[in-house]
C-alpha positions in Angstrom: 41.0 -147.9 -55.5 42.4 -144.4 -55.7 44.2 -144.9 -52.4 45.9 -148.0 -53.7 47.1 -146.1 -56.8 48.6 -143.3 -54.6 50.3 -145.9 -52.4 51.8 -147.7 -55.4 53.2 -144.4 -56.8 54.7 -143.6 -53.4 56.4 -147.0 -53.1 57.8 -146.7 -56.6 59.3 -143.3 -55.8 60.9 -144.7 -52.7 62.4 -147.6 -54.5 63.7 -145.4 -57.2 65.4 -143.1 -54.6 67.0 -146.1 -52.9 68.4 -147.4 -56.2 69.8 -144.0 -57.0 71.3 -143.7 -53.5 73.0 -147.1 -53.8 74.7 -146.3 -57.0 78.5 -146.0 -56.5 79.9 -142.5 -56.8 82.6 -141.8 -59.2 86.1 -141.3 -57.6 87.6 -137.9 -57.4 91.3 -137.1 -57.8 92.2 -135.3 -54.6 95.3 -133.1 -54.8 96.9 -130.4 -52.6 99.7 -129.3 -50.3 100.2 -129.3 -46.6 101.7 -126.3 -44.9 102.6 -125.5 -41.3 100.6 -122.8 -39.5 103.8 -120.8 -38.5 104.3 -117.1 -39.1 106.4 -118.2 -42.1 104.6 -121.4 -43.4 106.7 -124.3 -44.4 105.9 -127.2 -46.7 105.4 -130.3 -44.5 106.9 -133.5 -45.9 105.7 -137.1 -45.1 102.4 -136.1 -43.5 100.2 -139.2 -42.9 96.8 -139.0 -44.7 94.1 -141.5 -43.7 90.6 -141.9 -45.3 88.3 -142.3 -42.3 86.2 -145.5 -42.1 88.0 -146.9 -45.1 91.3 -148.8 -45.2 93.0 -146.3 -47.4 95.7 -143.7 -47.0 98.6 -141.8 -48.5 101.4 -139.4 -47.5 102.8 -136.1 -48.7 106.1 -136.2 -50.6 109.3 -134.3 -49.6 107.7 -131.0 -50.7 104.4 -131.4 -48.9 102.4 -132.4 -52.0 99.8 -135.2 -52.2 97.5 -136.6 -54.8 95.3 -139.8 -54.6 91.7 -140.9 -55.5 88.9 -140.4 -53.0 85.1 -140.5 -53.1 82.7 -137.6 -52.5 81.7 -137.6 -48.8 85.0 -139.1 -47.6 86.7 -137.7 -44.5 90.5 -137.3 -44.6 92.7 -137.1 -41.4 96.1 -135.4 -41.7 98.5 -136.2 -38.9 102.2 -135.5 -38.1 104.3 -135.7 -35.0 104.3 -132.4 -33.1 101.2 -131.1 -34.9 97.5 -131.3 -34.2 95.4 -133.7 -36.4 93.5 -131.8 -39.1 90.2 -133.0 -40.7 89.1 -132.4 -44.3 85.7 -133.5 -45.6 85.2 -134.0 -49.4 81.8 -132.5 -50.4 79.3 -135.3 -51.2 77.7 -133.1 -53.9 80.9 -132.7 -55.8 80.5 -133.1 -59.6 84.1 -132.4 -60.7 86.6 -135.1 -61.3 89.3 -133.2 -59.5 89.5 -131.5 -56.1 92.3 -129.2 -55.0 92.9 -128.2 -51.4 95.4 -126.6 -49.1 95.7 -128.0 -45.6 97.2 -125.9 -42.7 98.5 -127.9 -39.7 99.1 -126.1 -36.4 101.8 -127.1 -33.9 100.8 -129.1 -30.8 102.9 -128.0 -27.9 102.7 -130.2 -24.8 104.6 -129.3 -21.6 105.7 -132.3 -19.7 106.4 -132.4 -16.0 110.1 -132.4 -15.1 111.5 -135.9 -14.5 114.8 -136.6 -12.7 116.4 -139.9 -13.6 118.6 -141.8 -11.2 120.6 -145.0 -11.9 119.3 -146.4 -8.6 115.8 -147.8 -8.3 115.3 -146.9 -4.6 116.7 -144.3 -2.1 118.0 -147.1 0.1 120.1 -148.5 -2.8 121.4 -145.0 -3.6 122.5 -144.5 0.1 124.3 -147.9 0.0 126.1 -147.1 -3.2 127.0 -143.6 -2.1 128.5 -144.8 1.2 130.4 -147.5 -0.6 131.9 -145.1 -3.2 135.6 -144.7 -2.9 137.1 -141.5 -4.2 140.2 -142.3 -6.3 143.5 -140.9 -4.9 145.7 -139.1 -7.3 149.4 -138.4 -7.0 148.7 -134.8 -6.2 146.5 -135.9 -3.3 149.3 -138.1 -1.9 151.8 -135.2 -2.2 149.4 -132.8 -0.5 148.8 -135.3 2.3 152.5 -135.8 2.9 153.1 -132.1 3.0 150.2 -131.6 5.4 151.5 -134.2 7.8 155.0 -132.7 7.8 153.6 -129.3 8.4 151.6 -130.4 11.3 154.5 -132.3 12.9 156.7 -129.2 12.5 154.1 -127.0 14.2 153.6 -129.4 17.0 157.3 -129.8 17.6 157.8 -126.0 17.9 154.9 -125.6 20.3 156.0 -128.2 22.8 152.4 -128.8 23.9 150.9 -132.1 25.0 148.9 -134.2 22.5 145.5 -133.0 23.9 146.6 -129.3 23.9 147.9 -129.6 20.3 144.6 -131.2 19.1 142.5 -128.4 20.7 144.7 -125.7 19.4 144.7 -127.0 15.8 140.9 -127.5 15.8 140.3 -124.0 17.2 142.7 -122.4 14.7 141.1 -124.2 11.8 137.6 -123.2 12.9 138.8 -119.5 13.1 140.3 -119.8 9.6 137.1 -121.2 8.1 135.0 -118.6 9.8 137.2 -115.7 8.7 137.3 -117.0 5.2 133.6 -117.2 5.0 133.1 -113.8 6.5 135.5 -112.3 4.0 133.5 -113.8 1.2 130.2 -112.6 2.7 128.9 -116.1 3.6 126.2 -116.5 6.2 127.6 -117.4 9.6 131.2 -117.5 8.3 130.4 -120.2 5.7 132.6 -123.0 4.7 136.2 -122.7 3.5 137.7 -124.5 0.6 139.5 -127.6 1.7 143.2 -127.0 1.9 146.1 -129.0 3.0 145.3 -128.7 6.7 141.8 -129.9 6.2 142.8 -133.1 4.3 140.9 -136.0 6.1 143.8 -138.4 5.5 146.3 -136.0 7.0 144.1 -135.5 10.1 143.7 -139.2 10.6 147.4 -139.8 10.5 148.1 -136.7 12.6 145.8 -137.9 15.4 147.3 -141.3 15.3 150.7 -139.7 15.8 149.3 -137.7 18.7 148.1 -140.9 20.4 151.6 -142.5 20.0 153.2 -139.4 21.6 155.3 -138.5 18.6 154.9 -134.8 19.4 155.9 -134.9 23.1 158.4 -132.2 24.0 160.9 -134.8 25.3 160.8 -136.9 22.1 161.1 -133.8 19.9 164.2 -132.7 21.6 
């Protein structure tokens, strides 16, 4: 009989505790400001605030201030682009109707690997496009080409050499010019000279065509 009485009292205490635990807690007015964790803290506007496990949320205003109703025991998540997410837990033993807090958010610096963007999806397509590229010819290019051709013809006429000899002489002279230019500018192995009128590819093409035709033979020049 005594055991039954003790068991009944225990069951009554457990039931009373469950009823008290299930009673809804009064909401608390949560207010505060959000600051950056910099050397000189700045008010952070428009920070997202989410109540974890409940479909509720808010955001700070333009001055970093926020205020909304929460329940004791709620967990708040503060998030903003470029900053680490901060967590704030409302004490479940809170008796006051208001709760003030200051939240500090630290910057989240992420270093990304370097990415080089190209307008071509594959190396093969890049090679095809590069080889098909046509460099526009300006009026200055045309003038330089004409002057180069005239200069080459004048030099060849004065020399009186054959076409093959003129070609070998011009190539050797140009190689020496490039080497001396590079050596003067402390380039390794002589380096590469800046393209001038005598290294114009259009002028060389027309010059060699003229050599093949025999335009620079000593008989025709006289």
